[in-house]
C-alpha positions in Angstrom: 14.5 20.4 86.1 14.9 23.4 84.3 17.0 24.1 87.0 19.9 21.6 86.2 19.4 22.5 82.5 20.9 26.1 83.0 24.1 24.5 84.9 24.6 22.2 82.3 24.0 24.1 79.0 28.2 25.0 78.6 27.9 21.3 78.6 25.5 21.0 75.8 27.1 22.4 72.8 30.0 20.0 73.1 27.7 16.7 73.9 25.9 17.9 70.6 29.3 16.9 68.5 30.4 13.4 70.5 27.9 11.6 72.2 27.7 9.0 75.1 29.9 9.9 77.6 30.9 13.4 75.9 33.1 11.6 73.8 34.8 13.5 71.0 33.7 11.8 67.7 31.5 14.4 65.1 29.7 10.8 63.6 28.2 10.1 66.6 24.8 12.7 66.0 25.1 12.0 62.2 25.6 8.0 62.0 22.3 5.6 63.4 22.2 4.4 66.4 19.3 2.0 67.8 16.7 2.9 70.4 14.9 1.4 72.9 16.9 -2.0 72.7 15.2 -2.4 69.3 17.5 -3.9 67.2 15.9 -2.5 64.0 14.6 1.0 65.2 16.9 3.6 64.9 16.8 7.6 65.8 16.3 8.2 62.0 13.4 6.2 62.5 12.3 8.4 65.1 13.1 12.1 64.2 11.0 10.7 60.2 8.7 10.1 62.6 8.6 12.8 65.0 8.7 15.2 61.2 6.2 13.4 59.7 4.0 14.1 62.2 5.1 17.8 63.1 4.8 19.3 59.2 1.1 17.6 59.1 0.4 19.5 62.5 2.4 22.9 61.5 0.3 22.6 58.0 -2.7 21.7 59.8 -2.7 24.4 61.4 -1.3 26.8 58.9 -4.5 26.1 56.9 -7.0 26.6 59.6 -5.4 30.4 60.0 -6.0 31.2 56.3 -10.1 32.5 55.0 -10.6 32.1 52.2 -14.4 33.7 51.2 -14.6 34.0 47.6 -17.4 35.7 47.2 -16.1 38.9 48.9 -13.6 39.0 46.4 -9.6 39.8 47.1 -11.4 41.0 51.0 -12.1 37.8 51.4 -8.6 35.8 51.4 -7.0 36.4 55.0 -4.3 34.8 56.1 -3.9 35.5 60.1 -0.4 34.8 62.2 3.2 35.4 60.8 3.8 32.1 60.7 1.2 31.3 59.2 2.0 33.7 56.5 5.3 32.6 55.7 3.8 29.1 55.6 1.8 30.3 52.8 4.7 32.2 51.4 6.8 29.4 51.0 4.0 27.4 49.3 3.2 30.8 46.5 6.6 30.4 45.8 7.0 26.6 45.7 4.0 27.3 43.2 3.9 29.6 41.5 7.8 30.5 41.0 9.0 26.6 40.7 6.3 24.5 39.4 3.7 25.9 37.5 7.0 27.3 34.5 7.8 24.0 34.7 4.4 21.5 35.3 1.8 23.9 34.0 -1.2 22.9 33.8 -0.3 20.2 35.9 0.3 22.3 38.7 -2.9 21.8 40.7 -2.7 18.5 40.5 0.7 17.7 42.1 1.6 20.3 43.8 0.2 18.6 47.6 2.9 16.5 46.7 5.8 19.0 45.9 4.9 20.5 48.8 4.6 17.4 51.3 8.1 16.8 49.9 9.5 19.9 50.4 8.0 20.4 53.8 9.7 16.9 55.3 12.9 17.0 54.1 12.9 21.1 55.3 12.0 19.1 59.2 14.1 17.0 58.7 16.7 19.1 58.2 16.3 21.1 60.7 15.6 18.4 63.7 18.9 17.7 63.6 20.3 21.4 63.7 18.9 21.0 67.3 21.1 20.0 70.2 17.8 17.2 71.2 19.8 13.9 71.8 22.1 16.6 74.4 19.6 17.4 75.9 18.2 14.5 76.7 21.6 12.7 77.5 22.4 14.8 79.4 18.7 15.8 81.7 17.7 11.3 81.7 21.6 10.1 79.8 21.9 6.3 78.6 20.2 5.5 75.0 18.2 9.1 75.2 21.8 10.8 74.0 21.2 9.2 71.2 17.0 10.1 70.6 17.7 12.6 67.9 19.2 13.0 64.6 19.7 14.1 61.0 17.7 11.4 58.9 18.3 13.3 55.9 22.1 12.5 56.7 21.5 8.6 56.5 22.3 7.2 52.6 19.2 5.0 53.2 16.6 7.4 53.7 17.4 9.8 51.0 17.8 6.6 49.0 14.0 5.5 49.8 13.1 9.5 48.8 15.2 9.0 45.8 13.5 5.0 44.7 9.7 7.1 45.5 11.1 10.3 42.9 12.2 7.6 41.0 8.3 5.1 40.5 6.6 8.5 40.9 8.2 10.0 37.8 7.9 6.6 35.3 4.3 6.9 37.2 3.2 10.6 36.2 4.7 10.1 32.3 3.0 7.4 31.7 -0.7 9.0 33.7 0.1 11.9 31.5 1.4 10.2 28.0 -0.4 6.6 28.3 1.6 4.7 25.6 3.3 7.4 24.2 5.8 8.2 26.8 7.2 4.6 25.9 6.8 4.4 22.1 8.1 7.7 22.4 11.7 5.5 23.6 11.3 3.0 20.9 12.4 5.3 18.1 14.1 3.4 15.3 12.0 1.7 13.2 11.3 -1.8 12.4 12.6 -1.3 8.0 14.0 -2.8 6.4 12.8 -6.4 7.8 16.3 -8.2 7.1 17.8 -5.4 9.9 15.4 -6.1 12.6 17.3 -7.9 14.5 19.7 -5.7 14.9 17.2 -2.9 15.2 15.9 -4.7 17.7 18.7 -4.8 19.3 18.8 -1.2 18.6 15.8 0.0 20.5 16.7 -2.5 23.3 19.3 -0.9 24.9 17.4 2.9 24.0 14.5 1.6 25.8 16.8 0.1 29.2 18.4 4.1 29.2 15.3 6.1 29.0 13.7 4.3 31.1 15.5 2.4 33.3 19.0 4.4 33.1 18.2 6.8 33.0 16.3 8.5 35.9 17.7 6.0 38.0 20.7 8.3 38.1 18.4 10.9 38.2 17.6 9.9 41.0 20.8 8.4 42.7 21.9 12.3 42.5 19.3 13.0 44.6 19.5 10.4 47.4 24.0 11.1 46.8 23.5 15.4 46.5 20.9 15.4 49.7 23.4 13.1 52.1 26.1 14.3 51.4 25.8 17.9 52.0 23.8 17.5 55.4 26.2 14.9 56.6 28.8 16.9 55.5 27.6 20.9 57.4 27.4 18.2 60.3 30.7 16.7 60.1 32.4 20.1 59.8 30.0 21.9 62.7 31.1 19.4 65.0 34.7 19.7 64.2 34.8 22.9 65.5 33.2 21.9 68.6 35.6 19.6 69.3 38.3 21.9 68.7 38.0 23.7 71.3 39.6 20.3 73.3 43.2 20.6 71.6 43.4 24.9 71.4 44.7 27.2 74.2 41.8 28.5 76.1 42.8 32.3 74.5 41.5 30.8 71.3 38.7 29.1 72.1 36.1 31.6 71.3 36.8 31.7 67.7 36.4 28.2 67.4 33.3 28.9 68.8 31.8 32.2 67.3 33.4 30.3 63.8 31.0 26.9 64.9 28.3 29.7 65.6 28.4 31.1 62.2 28.9 28.3 61.0 25.5 26.8 62.2 23.5 29.5 60.3 25.0 28.4 57.3 23.6 24.7 58.1 20.8 27.2 58.4 20.1 28.6 55.5 21.6 25.0 54.2 19.1 23.6 55.5 16.5 25.4 53.1 18.4 24.9 50.3 18.9 21.3 50.4 14.8 21.1 50.5 14.9 23.2 48.2 17.0 21.7 45.0 15.7 18.9 46.0 12.4 19.6 44.9 13.2 21.7 42.4 15.5 19.1 40.9 11.8 16.4 41.0 10.0 18.7 39.2 12.5 19.6 36.3 13.0 15.2 35.6 9.1 14.8 36.1 8.7 18.3 33.6 
């Protein structure tokens, strides 16, 4: 199987930008595809489950490589392995440099939620960069050519994340502030009495803006920002690869080189978009 894969490596780059039968379609990599005869289970569902399991496994492994003995002072905190140190570096940065300046003493209470969002989105972005569907499609054909994909480039998944964020904004605010969270959105006093009907209408309108419309717009921004950036990057990358079919052979290395350079930019964007989503979420909660 390894020899067969090595012989087909020149096709993998093109297949990752196409789809079934190596058709030059840059949208084939970002659109959802039904798998295994199901009428609802798509490659994006599969990759989201893979990201979830992989994220739990990575963090579980990293936690096991961290030795903590508070009674030994600084020598009691040891992180073994470079990979674990990278994970620790990301976690510490998200906690101390991003979350703590905004949430203060509440950081330790909600940092696990922030880490969960970040690593889930990051793994979704990174898994979409791997030519999983291309390799499996070349080896096994059929439905296996659509197994991979970027679920963070599916607006249904980013909308789901945004809805969770919308609920969390209100849930955390009510938990920490009680009824005062809603009370401060009722700014107009109901006096004098003869103007109370007008004041009631104004307060209801303000309550709608503050409690529903404002957070909904923030959640919508989270949804569209992540979706648009991931889809745009893959479409541009796929288009660069497909250009190799239409241009003279003498300039094909330029297109391939551009795709390779853009892949490194996509790698940076994968981290950046995960960071931006969680950073904005922390801002909205704060």
